[in-house]
N, C-alpha and C positions, 0 to 999 in steps of 0.2 A: 652536342658537346656532354662531356662526362662531370657528372655532378661529384662532388667531393662530398665525403662524410662528415666535413667541418662545417660546410654549405648546409648539408641537411638538419646540422644540431642545431645550427644556428636558427632556422627557420622555426625548427620545434619549440627552440625556447622561446622565441618572440611571439609565437602565436599558438602553443600549446597544443597543436594538430599532429594528429597520426604520420609517421615515419614515411608510410607509403605517400598519404597525402602530401609531405613537404616533397619528397623525391619528385612525384609528377608536378606539381605546380613549379620546381625551379628547371624541370627540363623543357615545359612548354613555353619557360618565359627566359631560357638561354643563362640560368645561372643567375639571374639578378632578382636578388632577395625582396629589395624595394618593391619591384613590379610584383614580384609572385607574393608578396603581401595583400598588395592594393587587390590581384586577382581573385585571391582565397577571400577577401573581404565582400567582393561585387558577390560571389559565388555561393556565399554563404547560406541565404536564403533558400538560392535553388538546390540546396544539398539538403537541408533540413526536409523540405517538402518531398525530397527521392528517398530518404530514409524514413518518412513519417509511416509507410505499408510496413515496415520491418517490425514482428513481435519485441515488445519490450516488457518482459512479465520480473524481470528481477527488479531491483531499487530499495526503496528505503521508508519506514514511516517515520515521521518526525513530529515531535510535539515540542510546541514552545506555550509559554505562559506569561501573562502578567498579573496585575493584582486583582482584575475584573474578568480575564476569560482564558479558555485554554483553548488552543488550536490544534489540530491533529491533520497531517495531511500523509497521503501517498504520492509517490513518484516515481515513475518505473525508469529503467533502463532496460538493454538489451542484455547486460553482462552483470555479475555479481561483483566483479573487477572495477568495473566504472563506478559501482554504488558506493565502493570504499574510496575514490578520490575525493580528493581537497575540492575540485571544482564543483563536483556533483554532490558534493554536503554541502558547500555554501548556498550551492543553489536551494537545495532545501529548505535550509534554515530560512533564507530570505523568503521563499513563498510562504514558510509558515508564520512569520512575522508580518507578512502581507495581508494574511488571513485576520491577523489578530488587530494590525490597522485601518482594515477596509472593512472587515465584517461583511463580505461580499454575501449576498443571497443563494447565487449557485455558481457553478464552475467557469460560465460564459464571464459574469461578472468578475471571476477573481481572475483571469488570463487577460481582461483588459482593462485591469488595474495596472499602475505603475509598482514595479518591484520596489521592495524597501532596500536601500542602501543602492539605487541605481537610478537611470533616468528614463530608462527603457519598460514598456509595460512587459507584464509575466511573459506572454507569446513572444515578443520579439526576442526577449530575453533565452527563454528556451531553443528559439532557433538558432540564437549567436551558441549557444552550448553544443547544440548538436553538430554545428559547422567543426566547434574547437577539438569536441571529443572523438568526433565521428561514431556516433551511436544514437539510436533515434531514443529522444528523452519523451516522456508521458508524463504531464499532470493529472493525475487520474480522478483522483476524490479528495473532499475535506468534511472536515466539520469542527464547529465551534460551538462554547458550550460556557453560559453564563456563570459564576462562582458565586455571584451576589447571595443567593437566596441559601442553595445547599451545598453540603459537602461536596466535592469532585475528588474522584478518586482516580490517578493517572498511573500507568505502567507502561512502560516500554521493554519489551523483552528484545535486547541487541538493537538491531534496526529493522527486524521480520514483523512483529506483531505489536501493536500498541493498541492501549484499551482505555476508555475515558465511561467513569459509573457517576450518574447526577445522583447523590444519596441526600432523600429526605431524612431530616433526624438523624441518629448514630454519631460517628466521631468520625475524621479526618484518618486515622489507623484502619477502622471498620471500611471506609471507602475505598484505602489503598489495598486491604487484602481481597476485597469483591473484585476489584480490577484486575488484580492476579489471577484471581482464579477463573476470570472470563478468559484470560488471555490462554490459559492453560486446556479448559474443559468446552471451549468456544460453543456454548447455547446459542438458539437460534433466535430466542426472545425470552421474554422473562418469566411470562407464566404460560399455561395450557392453553386458555381461552385465546390466546394470541397466536397460535401456531395457524398459519394458513391451511384452510380447509383442503385443499386440491393434494396437500402433502399428507394429510391424516386419512384421506379417501385413497391415497395410493398407498400407504403403507397397511391400511385394513384389508385391500384386495390381495395383497402380498401376505398377509396374515391368514386371511381366510381360504388363500389356495394351500398354503403350507398345512392350514388345519384339516383341512378335505383329506389330504394325502394318508390323515391318519385312520380313516375307517372309523372315526369314534361316531356317534349319534350326534344330533344336529344342535340339542342343546349344551352338551358339553363344547362342541366347536365353538358354540357362540360366548363360553366362557372362556378358553382358549386366546378367542382373540381379541377378548376385552384385557382381558391379562396382561398379554403382548405390547397391545396398545396403550395401557396405561402406561408399562414399562418403559416405552417408545417416548412417553409424552415427559417423564421424568427425568430420561437421559437428555433431552434436547432443551429444556428449560431450566433457566437458572433457578429457579425457585425449587425444583425437582432435584437438583444436582447435589451428591455428597459434596462438602465444602472441603477442599483440598487439603487445607492445614488439620480438618478433624474430619475424615469419613463417614465417621459415627453420627453425625451432625448435618442436616442437610442446609442449604441457605436458606432456605423459608423459615426455619427454626431460629437459624443465626440470628435473622434479621427481628425475629420476633422479640426475642430476649433482649436486641438492643433498643427495641421500639421505633426502628427504621422501614423505610420502603426504598426500593429503585424506581426512582421514577423513569430513568431511560439509558441507557449504553451502549456505545459503540464499538466495537469491534474489527481493526483493520488488519489484514495480514497481505504480507507482499505479494501480489500475483494470483490471490484467490479467483478465481473464476476466467482466468486467463488461460488459453490453450497455449502452451509452449511448446515451440517446435525442437526437435534435438538433431542436433546440425554434428555432423563428423568435425573433430578439431582439426584433422588433416586437411580437410576439405578445405576449411575456414580460412587457414594458413596458404593454402594454395591461391584461392579466390582474390586474398590480398596480396598475395606476392604477382598476381596476373595483372594488377591495377594500373 
């Protein structure tokens, strides 16, 4: 039978599913909206499993806090469009609040915890959301910081970058400034002694090869490599970086003036480290039309 636009619209409004998903469900169930809803609910988990292999490199960083703790989570979607939708935002906020409430020790503990504001666990709620919006959704990582002892700096740049800084001594304003600096400057770690040895060895090998091409004497080459390596370490460590609000002053000097130290920091950026797939928009539309 022919499925009217009105029927598709009704099913979309009642389920929140995509247009093509609704049209297919109605076609398979002779236009019966109630049966279509039942079948869509039954197949929700299967759809989530089917979409699990699809790359989700967009999404959002969400930060929630209460009087004692700050929680930051990264949740991924396949497209930027979905990450701006209310359903996705509500899920992200609920997951962050679940971290605050349950204080899970790892990701496995988080996804098996009951989602704040709901009756299902985080994983089942994720699967339901996938079935509803038609995209893969992934709860990727989280962190939680206790605010009781230190100043915790919090900074969220839109929904794409989030930072938490655990500052000993200092002030809340300084903690926030450093959190903002970390968001912009992307340090690898706090100080040079924390830089992974393999990263230093890799850079040293590159600088040595470049210096050898110069044809300079060995003692000069050694100084060139040492100089470049020291510059590299300043660029990637928080203490060695110029403060974004005052480039003439390093973060190390800024902290010393305030009698403060950074105990730890976390920086999340949406999709970092995930290899994104570049699809043709035309091909994507054609694939949806053929479903």
